[in-house]
C-alpha positions in Angstrom: 133.8 125.0 84.0 130.2 126.1 83.7 128.9 128.3 86.5 125.8 127.0 88.2 122.7 129.0 87.6 120.8 130.5 90.6 118.0 127.9 90.1 120.5 125.0 90.1 122.1 126.3 93.3 118.6 126.5 94.9 117.8 122.9 93.9 121.2 121.8 95.2 120.6 123.6 98.5 117.0 122.4 99.1 116.6 119.0 97.5 118.1 116.1 99.4 121.2 114.7 97.6 119.8 111.2 97.6 116.7 112.4 95.9 118.7 114.3 93.3 120.6 111.1 92.6 117.5 109.1 91.8 115.8 108.7 88.5 112.0 108.9 88.4 110.1 105.6 88.0 110.0 105.1 84.3 106.9 103.7 82.5 107.6 103.1 78.8 105.1 104.3 76.2 103.1 101.3 75.1 101.0 102.9 72.4 100.3 100.6 69.5 102.3 97.8 71.1 101.2 94.4 72.5 101.8 95.1 76.2 103.5 92.2 78.0 105.7 94.3 80.4 103.6 95.2 83.5 102.0 92.0 84.8 98.5 93.2 83.9 95.5 91.0 83.3 95.1 91.1 79.5 91.3 90.7 79.6 88.6 93.3 79.8 85.1 92.8 81.1 82.4 91.4 78.9 80.1 94.1 77.5 77.1 93.3 79.7 79.2 93.6 82.8 80.5 97.0 81.6 77.0 98.1 81.1 76.1 97.1 84.7 79.1 98.9 86.0 78.2 102.1 84.1 74.8 102.0 85.8 76.6 101.8 89.2 78.9 104.8 88.6 76.1 106.8 87.1 74.7 107.2 90.6 78.1 108.1 92.2 78.0 111.6 93.7 81.3 113.1 92.4 80.5 116.4 94.3 80.9 114.6 97.6 84.0 113.3 99.3 84.2 109.5 99.5 83.8 107.5 102.7 87.1 108.2 104.4 87.3 104.7 105.8 85.9 102.8 102.8 83.8 100.7 105.2 81.6 98.9 102.7 84.5 98.2 100.4 86.6 96.9 103.3 83.9 94.4 104.3 83.7 93.1 100.7 87.5 92.7 100.6 87.6 91.0 103.9 85.2 88.3 102.6 86.8 88.0 99.2 90.4 87.8 100.5 89.5 85.7 103.6 91.0 88.2 106.1 90.8 86.8 109.6 88.0 88.4 111.7 90.3 89.8 114.4 92.7 91.3 111.8 92.4 94.9 110.8 92.4 96.2 107.2 94.1 99.3 105.8 93.6 100.4 102.2 96.0 102.2 100.0 96.1 103.9 96.6 97.9 100.8 95.3 100.4 98.7 97.3 103.0 101.5 96.8 101.1 103.8 99.1 100.8 101.1 101.8 104.6 100.5 101.6 105.1 104.2 102.0 102.7 104.5 105.0 104.5 101.7 106.8 107.9 103.4 106.3 106.6 106.8 107.2 105.3 105.5 110.5 108.5 103.5 111.3 111.2 105.9 110.0 113.4 107.6 112.6 116.0 106.5 115.1 115.9 103.6 117.6 116.6 103.8 121.3 120.4 103.6 120.5 120.2 106.6 118.2 120.6 104.5 115.0 118.5 105.1 112.0 115.8 102.4 111.6 116.3 100.3 108.5 114.4 98.3 105.8 115.5 94.9 104.7 114.5 92.9 101.6 116.0 90.5 99.1 117.6 91.1 95.7 116.4 90.8 93.1 113.0 92.0 94.5 110.3 94.6 94.0 112.1 97.9 93.3 109.7 100.1 95.2 111.0 98.7 98.6 114.4 100.3 98.1 113.0 103.4 96.3 110.5 104.3 99.0 113.1 103.6 101.7 115.3 106.2 100.0 112.3 108.6 99.9 111.9 108.1 103.7 115.6 108.4 104.4 115.7 104.9 105.8 118.8 102.7 105.3 118.0 99.8 102.9 119.6 96.4 103.3 119.4 94.1 100.2 120.2 90.5 100.8 121.1 88.5 97.6 119.0 85.5 96.7 120.7 82.2 95.8 121.5 81.5 92.2 118.2 79.6 91.8 116.3 82.7 93.3 115.6 80.9 96.6 116.1 82.5 100.0 119.6 82.2 101.6 118.3 81.5 105.1 121.7 81.5 106.8 122.7 84.9 105.4 119.3 86.4 105.9 119.1 85.4 109.6 122.6 86.7 110.2 121.8 90.0 108.5 118.6 90.4 110.4 120.4 89.8 113.7 123.2 92.2 112.7 121.1 95.1 111.4 117.9 94.8 113.4 115.6 96.1 110.6 112.4 97.8 111.6 110.6 96.3 108.6 111.3 93.3 106.3 109.5 93.0 102.9 109.2 89.7 101.1 107.2 89.3 97.9 105.4 86.0 97.8 105.6 85.1 94.8 108.6 87.2 94.3 108.8 89.9 91.6 110.6 89.7 89.2 111.6 86.1 89.7 108.0 84.6 89.9 108.8 82.0 92.5 107.4 81.2 95.9 109.9 81.2 98.7 110.1 78.3 101.2 107.3 78.7 103.8 109.4 77.4 106.7 112.2 79.8 105.9 109.8 82.7 106.0 108.4 81.5 109.3 112.0 81.4 110.7 112.5 85.0 109.5 109.3 86.1 111.2 110.5 84.5 114.4 113.8 86.4 114.5 112.6 89.7 113.1 112.7 92.5 115.7 110.1 94.6 113.8 107.4 93.7 111.3 107.5 91.3 108.4 105.4 92.3 105.4 104.5 89.5 103.1 103.6 91.1 99.7 101.1 88.8 98.0 100.4 90.9 94.9 100.3 87.7 92.8 98.3 85.6 95.3 95.6 85.0 92.7 98.0 82.9 90.6 99.9 81.2 93.4 97.1 79.9 95.6 99.4 80.0 98.7 99.1 82.6 101.3 100.2 83.8 104.8 96.8 85.4 105.4 95.6 82.5 107.6 98.8 82.8 109.7 98.0 86.4 110.9 96.7 85.0 114.1 100.0 83.1 114.8 102.3 86.1 114.8 102.0 89.6 116.2 104.6 91.0 113.8 103.2 89.6 110.5 101.5 91.8 108.0 100.0 90.6 104.7 99.6 92.9 101.7 97.4 92.3 98.7 96.3 94.2 95.5 93.4 94.0 93.1 95.7 95.0 90.2 96.7 91.6 89.1 93.1 90.4 89.3 92.3 92.7 86.4 91.7 96.0 88.2 95.1 97.7 87.8 93.4 100.9 86.8 91.7 101.3 90.2 95.0 101.5 92.1 93.8 99.7 95.2 95.9 97.8 97.8 95.1 96.1 101.0 97.2 95.6 104.2 96.0 93.2 106.9 97.4 92.6 110.3 97.1 93.2 114.0 94.9 96.3 114.8 97.7 97.6 117.0 100.0 98.0 114.0 97.5 99.2 111.5 96.1 101.8 113.8 99.5 103.4 113.9 100.0 103.2 110.1 96.5 104.7 109.6 97.7 107.9 111.3 99.9 108.8 108.3 97.3 107.9 105.7 96.1 111.0 103.8 92.4 111.6 104.2 90.1 110.2 101.4 93.0 108.3 99.8 90.6 105.8 98.2 88.5 107.9 95.8 84.8 107.5 95.3 85.0 105.9 91.8 87.5 103.4 93.0 85.3 102.4 96.0 82.2 102.0 93.9 84.0 100.2 91.1 85.9 97.8 93.4 82.7 97.0 95.3 81.0 96.1 92.0 83.9 94.1 90.8 84.1 92.0 93.9 80.4 91.3 93.8 81.1 89.9 90.3 84.4 88.4 91.1 83.5 85.1 89.4 84.4 86.9 86.1 87.8 87.9 87.5 88.3 84.3 88.8 87.6 82.9 85.4 90.1 85.2 83.8 92.7 84.3 86.5 92.2 80.6 85.8 92.6 81.2 82.0 95.8 83.1 82.7 97.2 80.2 84.7 96.3 77.8 81.8 98.0 80.1 79.3 101.0 80.5 81.6 101.6 76.8 81.6 101.3 76.6 77.8 103.6 79.6 77.3 106.1 78.1 79.8 106.1 74.7 78.0 106.7 76.4 74.6 109.5 78.5 75.9 111.1 75.4 77.6 111.4 73.8 74.2 113.7 76.6 72.9 117.4 75.8 73.1 120.0 77.9 74.8 117.6 79.8 77.1 116.6 79.2 80.7 112.9 79.4 81.5 112.2 79.7 85.2 109.0 78.1 86.7 106.4 80.6 87.6 103.7 80.9 90.3 102.7 84.4 89.1 101.3 85.8 85.8 104.7 86.4 84.2 107.7 84.3 83.2 111.4 85.0 83.7 113.9 84.0 81.0 117.7 84.0 80.9 119.2 84.3 77.5 122.7 83.6 76.3 125.2 86.3 77.3 124.8 89.5 75.4 121.5 88.7 73.8 118.9 90.3 76.1 119.2 93.9 74.9 119.1 92.9 71.2 116.1 90.6 71.6 114.2 93.2 73.7 114.8 95.8 71.0 113.8 93.5 68.2 110.6 92.6 70.0 109.8 96.2 70.6 110.4 97.1 67.0 108.1 94.3 65.9 105.3 95.7 68.2 105.8 93.7 71.4 106.8 95.3 74.7 108.3 93.1 77.4 110.5 94.0 80.4 114.3 94.0 79.9 115.9 93.2 83.2 119.4 93.0 81.9 120.3 96.6 82.9 119.6 95.7 86.5 122.7 93.4 86.4 123.5 90.9 89.2 121.3 87.8 89.2 119.1 89.5 86.5 121.9 89.9 83.9 120.8 88.6 80.5 117.2 88.2 81.8 113.8 89.2 80.2 110.4 89.1 81.9 107.2 88.3 79.9 103.7 88.9 81.2 101.3 86.2 80.2 98.9 87.7 77.7 96.0 86.4 75.7 96.5 83.2 73.7 96.8 85.3 70.5 99.3 87.7 72.2 101.4 84.8 73.5 101.5 83.2 70.1 102.6 86.4 68.5 105.3 86.9 71.1 106.6 83.4 70.6 106.8 83.8 66.9 108.8 87.0 67.0 110.9 85.9 69.9 112.1 82.7 68.2 113.0 84.8 65.1 114.8 87.4 67.3 117.0 84.7 68.9 
């Protein structure tokens, strides 16, 4: 048996075992590949808009700290995302930081001495569970039905049993791309002892939202991002809800978390959001075309999508081989088969440009 080195013993002594057991979030190298794996907007800005943006950032004072409250940007986002006037806004370095802030503020023990927990559905966004582990909060994953709908009976029972501090529901869900039933979510909000966070990262493609309902519930929070609109490189997320909640979450926000280039660029982009809206509309058209073409292929299941990606289920044992073939042919998609459970034999394809989608279909059919 190999003796542990002094460094290995130090790491074992000082790094929490649940952290040592984790694997770091892996982002595959996409160089020289058609990138259809990360739900990004495939379109860049037109040249004239890029020139205007460069003029804006030319005047940015990089030697100065940014506005710590990003006040001007918040106002633009409030208007663009129709945030109710009496709701507060909190910005994060991507939605991930907002998820982390919520859990940092809510972690700990309840009045009975039990560790406060996090609840979500499975399959769902992987960062809910990962960040719960970071924060040493017990995570409860409630399986979806076979058709990826919410199992209301099981969810309500689990909420009453475990009394989670925070519930996360992606709407539409990632990676299944479907919208959950609105009334079921309302019933969950009604019985939730803590906050319910509706993660609307893909709102631009779904056209349904809980944002107008913020006034109806004191425990509802709505989260958005500009990433799927075509600004993934800015890493900007938004949380909206009652000021009483957001004022508490703001206490764990690191100073100047939204950098000065992100603030200036996002303000400019929102002022020109008609370009982003046109791109979003094109992606929705391309999504339907891609869905229709995939639905014609025998022996696979193509799930309807309200997001900018499509989930497929292949015949047993095919997913890994097809994923590898596509990658070897220059196309990177997301292989969900290793996750197992309801995602066994599944692949996820981001909607690309018309040319990228055609190339994917051509190679995909050959790979099958």
